[in-house]
C-alpha positions in Angstrom: 16.9 -10.3 -9.5 13.3 -11.5 -11.0 10.0 -10.3 -9.7 8.3 -12.1 -7.0 6.4 -14.8 -9.0 2.9 -15.8 -7.5 1.8 -19.2 -7.5 -1.5 -19.1 -5.7 -3.2 -16.2 -4.0 -5.6 -16.6 -1.1 -7.6 -14.3 1.7 -6.3 -15.5 5.0 -8.3 -13.3 7.8 -9.6 -9.6 8.7 -8.4 -8.3 11.9 -10.3 -5.4 13.8 -7.3 -4.6 16.1 -3.6 -5.1 15.9 -3.6 -7.4 18.7 -5.7 -9.6 16.4 -3.2 -9.3 14.0 -0.4 -11.1 16.4 -2.4 -14.4 15.7 -1.5 -14.4 12.3 0.9 -17.2 11.7 4.5 -15.1 10.8 5.4 -14.6 7.3 7.0 -11.6 5.3 4.6 -9.0 5.3 4.0 -5.9 3.0 1.5 -3.1 3.6 -0.8 -1.3 1.5 -1.8 2.2 3.0 -2.8 5.6 1.5 -6.3 7.9 1.6 -9.4 6.2 1.0 -10.6 5.8 -2.8 -6.7 6.0 -3.6 -6.9 2.7 -5.4 -5.7 0.2 -2.8 -8.3 -2.5 -3.6 -7.7 -2.5 -7.4 -3.9 -2.3 -7.1 -4.0 -5.5 -5.0 -6.3 -6.8 -7.5 -4.0 -5.8 -10.3 -0.8 -7.3 -8.5 -2.3 -10.7 -8.0 -3.9 -10.9 -11.4 -7.3 -11.7 -9.5 -10.2 -9.4 -10.5 -12.3 -9.9 -7.2 -9.5 -10.8 -4.4 -10.1 -7.2 -2.6 -13.3 -5.5 -2.9 -13.2 -2.5 -5.1 -16.1 0.1 -3.7 -17.2 3.8 -5.2 -17.8 4.8 -1.4 -14.3 5.9 0.2 -13.6 4.1 3.9 -15.3 0.9 3.3 -11.7 -1.2 4.3 -12.2 -0.9 7.9 -10.2 -3.8 8.7 -6.4 -5.4 8.7 -6.9 -7.8 5.7 -4.5 -10.0 4.9 -3.9 -12.2 1.8 -1.5 -14.7 1.5 0.7 -15.2 -1.6 2.3 -18.6 -2.2 5.6 -18.2 -4.8 7.5 -21.0 -5.9 10.0 -20.6 -3.0 8.2 -18.9 -0.3 5.1 -17.4 0.9 4.5 -14.0 2.1 1.3 -11.3 3.1 0.1 -8.5 1.3 -1.8 -6.7 4.2 -4.8 -4.1 3.1 -4.7 -1.4 5.9 -8.0 0.8 6.5 -7.7 3.9 4.2 -7.2 7.1 6.2 -9.2 10.3 5.6 -12.9 8.9 5.7 -12.3 5.6 7.5 -14.3 5.6 10.5 -11.8 5.2 13.3 -11.8 5.9 17.0 -9.2 8.0 18.4 -6.9 9.3 16.0 -3.3 10.0 16.6 0.2 10.8 14.7 -1.4 13.3 12.6 -4.3 11.4 11.3 -3.1 7.8 11.8 -5.7 5.5 13.6 -3.9 3.9 16.7 -4.4 0.5 15.6 -2.6 1.3 12.2 0.4 2.7 13.8 0.8 -0.1 16.0 0.4 -2.3 13.3 3.2 -0.7 11.2 5.4 0.2 14.2 5.6 -2.9 16.3 4.9 -6.0 13.2 8.3 -7.7 13.4 7.6 -9.2 10.1 6.7 -6.5 8.3 9.3 -5.6 5.3 8.0 -2.8 3.5 4.9 -0.2 3.4 3.5 0.9 0.2 2.1 4.3 0.6 -0.5 5.1 -2.3 -0.8 8.7 -3.4 -3.0 9.6 -6.4 -0.7 11.3 -9.0 -3.5 13.8 -9.8 -3.6 15.6 -6.9 -1.1 17.3 -4.5 -0.6 15.4 -1.3 -3.2 16.0 1.5 -2.2 16.5 4.9 -2.6 13.3 6.1 -0.5 11.8 3.3 2.4 14.4 4.5 1.3 13.1 8.1 1.5 9.5 6.8 5.3 10.2 5.0 6.4 11.9 8.4 5.3 8.8 10.2 7.0 6.3 8.6 10.5 8.5 8.3 10.5 9.0 11.8 9.7 5.7 12.6 12.2 4.1 10.4 9.7 2.1 8.6 10.9 1.1 5.0 8.3 2.7 2.7 7.9 3.2 -1.1 5.8 5.7 -2.7 3.2 4.6 -5.3 1.9 7.1 -7.5 -1.8 5.7 -8.5 -4.2 6.4 -11.4 -1.2 6.9 -14.1 -3.6 6.3 -16.9 -5.4 9.3 -16.4 -2.5 11.2 -18.0 -0.6 11.0 -21.2 3.2 9.1 -20.8 4.7 12.7 -20.8 2.2 14.0 -18.6 2.5 11.2 -16.0 6.4 11.9 -16.0 5.7 15.4 -14.9 3.1 14.7 -12.2 5.2 12.4 -10.6 8.0 14.9 -10.8 6.1 17.5 -9.0 5.0 15.0 -6.8 8.5 14.3 -5.7 9.5 17.6 -5.3 6.2 18.3 -2.9 7.4 15.4 -1.2 11.1 16.2 -0.8 11.9 12.9 -2.6 13.6 12.3 -6.5 11.4 10.5 -9.0 13.5 7.3 -8.2 11.8 7.0 -5.1 8.4 6.7 -6.8 6.7 3.7 -8.7 4.1 5.1 -11.2 1.2 2.4 -11.2 -2.0 2.1 -13.1 -4.5 -0.6 -12.0 -6.5 -0.1 -15.2 -3.0 -0.4 -17.6 -1.4 -2.9 -15.5 1.4 0.0 -15.1 3.9 -0.8 -12.3 3.1 -4.4 -11.6 6.9 -5.6 -12.3 8.4 -2.7 -10.4 6.4 -3.5 -7.4 6.8 -7.3 -7.5 11.1 -6.6 -7.9 10.4 -4.5 -5.1 8.8 -7.4 -3.1 11.5 -9.8 -4.3 14.2 -8.0 -2.6 12.9 -9.0 0.7 11.7 -12.4 0.0 
């Protein structure tokens, strides 16, 4: 199967609550979530070949909304959904071991959600919130893929060692993780191939 081919990309809408997201016209959705400053915005820009589609900030926790981006392919359209980063985000009541209630509702109740991409920084051991995020997705039986970001900080052999260590700490295999670098475009094809399997 070929990767999802992007013809056009546009920002659609920001939602402050899960209830507001119900007003968005239904399309297959792919959510991106991870700790603040893990590189979600940079990854979205790399995947869509748009330098400033998603705002990139040096200040963690700046993404506070559920942001929808519509990707039109040559045969169908989908959403990439940028969810608020956890760990630094100013959220009200937090549940599920660190998940904001609105994010929990979005992930567990969005009928059009096809896949969650959980971003983890390949340079560091998973935090307690990363583990909580993984357990939430597993216990809720939500399809997910781990993306190990910032692989450009390692040599090729170093990245292989780091992802093996990450997989072991999560109880997964290396095949469960896509290695990525927004700086060098690493992982783009693998991620868009994953998207295409649901389209």
